[in-house]
C-alpha positions as CSV (number, residue, x, y, z in Angstrom):
1,X,109.1,75.6,91.6
2,X,110.8,78.7,93.3
3,X,109.3,80.0,96.5
4,X,110.0,83.6,97.4
5,X,109.7,85.0,100.8
6,X,107.1,87.8,101.4
7,X,109.3,89.6,103.8
8,X,111.5,92.4,102.5
9,X,113.9,94.7,104.1
10,X,112.8,98.1,105.2
11,X,114.6,100.9,103.5
12,X,115.2,104.3,104.9
13,X,116.7,106.1,107.9
14,X,115.8,105.0,111.3
15,X,114.6,107.7,113.8
16,X,114.6,107.6,117.6
17,X,111.2,107.5,119.3
18,X,109.7,110.7,120.4
19,X,110.6,111.6,124.1
20,X,107.9,110.3,126.5
21,X,106.2,112.8,128.5
22,X,106.5,111.8,132.3
23,X,103.0,113.2,132.9
24,X,99.9,114.2,130.6
25,X,98.5,116.5,133.4
26,X,97.7,119.7,132.2
27,X,98.6,119.1,128.7
28,X,96.6,119.4,125.5
29,X,95.9,116.0,124.0
30,X,95.4,116.5,120.2
31,X,93.5,114.0,118.2
32,X,93.7,114.1,114.4
33,X,90.9,112.4,112.6
34,X,91.6,111.2,109.2
35,X,88.0,111.1,108.3
36,X,88.0,107.2,107.9
37,X,84.8,105.5,109.3
38,X,85.4,104.7,113.2
39,X,88.6,106.7,113.4
40,X,87.1,109.3,115.5
41,X,85.2,106.9,117.8
42,X,88.6,105.3,118.6
43,X,90.4,108.5,118.9
44,X,87.6,110.0,121.4
45,X,87.7,106.9,123.6
46,X,91.4,106.8,123.8
47,X,91.7,110.7,124.5
48,X,88.9,110.6,127.1
49,X,90.6,107.8,128.9
50,X,93.8,109.7,129.0
51,X,92.1,113.0,130.1
52,X,90.4,111.1,133.0
53,X,93.8,110.1,134.3
54,X,95.6,113.2,134.0
55,X,94.4,116.2,136.0
56,X,93.9,119.3,134.0
57,X,94.5,117.8,130.5
58,X,92.0,118.7,127.8
59,X,91.3,117.4,124.3
60,X,91.9,119.5,121.1
61,X,90.5,118.1,117.8
62,X,91.4,118.4,114.2
63,X,89.7,116.7,111.2
64,X,91.6,116.1,107.7
65,X,89.4,115.6,104.6
66,X,91.4,113.1,103.1
67,X,94.8,110.9,103.3
68,X,97.1,113.9,102.6
69,X,97.6,116.6,104.9
70,X,99.0,120.1,104.0
71,X,102.1,121.2,105.8
72,X,100.2,124.1,107.2
73,X,97.9,121.7,109.2
74,X,100.7,119.9,110.5
75,X,102.2,123.1,111.8
76,X,98.9,124.0,113.4
77,X,98.5,120.7,115.1
78,X,102.2,120.8,116.4
79,X,101.6,124.2,117.8
80,X,98.0,123.4,119.2
81,X,98.8,120.2,121.0
82,X,101.4,118.9,123.5
83,X,100.8,115.2,122.4
84,X,98.8,113.9,119.4
85,X,96.9,110.8,118.7
86,X,95.9,109.6,115.2
87,X,94.4,106.4,113.9
88,X,93.3,104.7,110.9
89,X,90.1,102.7,111.6
90,X,88.1,101.4,108.7
């Protein structure tokens, strides 16, 4: 019997992490709801916790109807928020 490992090599280019903001104070915290059950509940809780710790921060919300996201929405989110949270929470 031949046993194969389930681990594969990840293909593709690696990219550096986005630069971390020193503070969220006064920033627009975007939440992008993917319309999966419970995703918005998770996103709202996390965003509200961040806003409570960051003076003057506010939440900006977007909801996408399905798995894919048109480039125009991505541009809108990028222009309308300083940081963005998204989640998949089935």
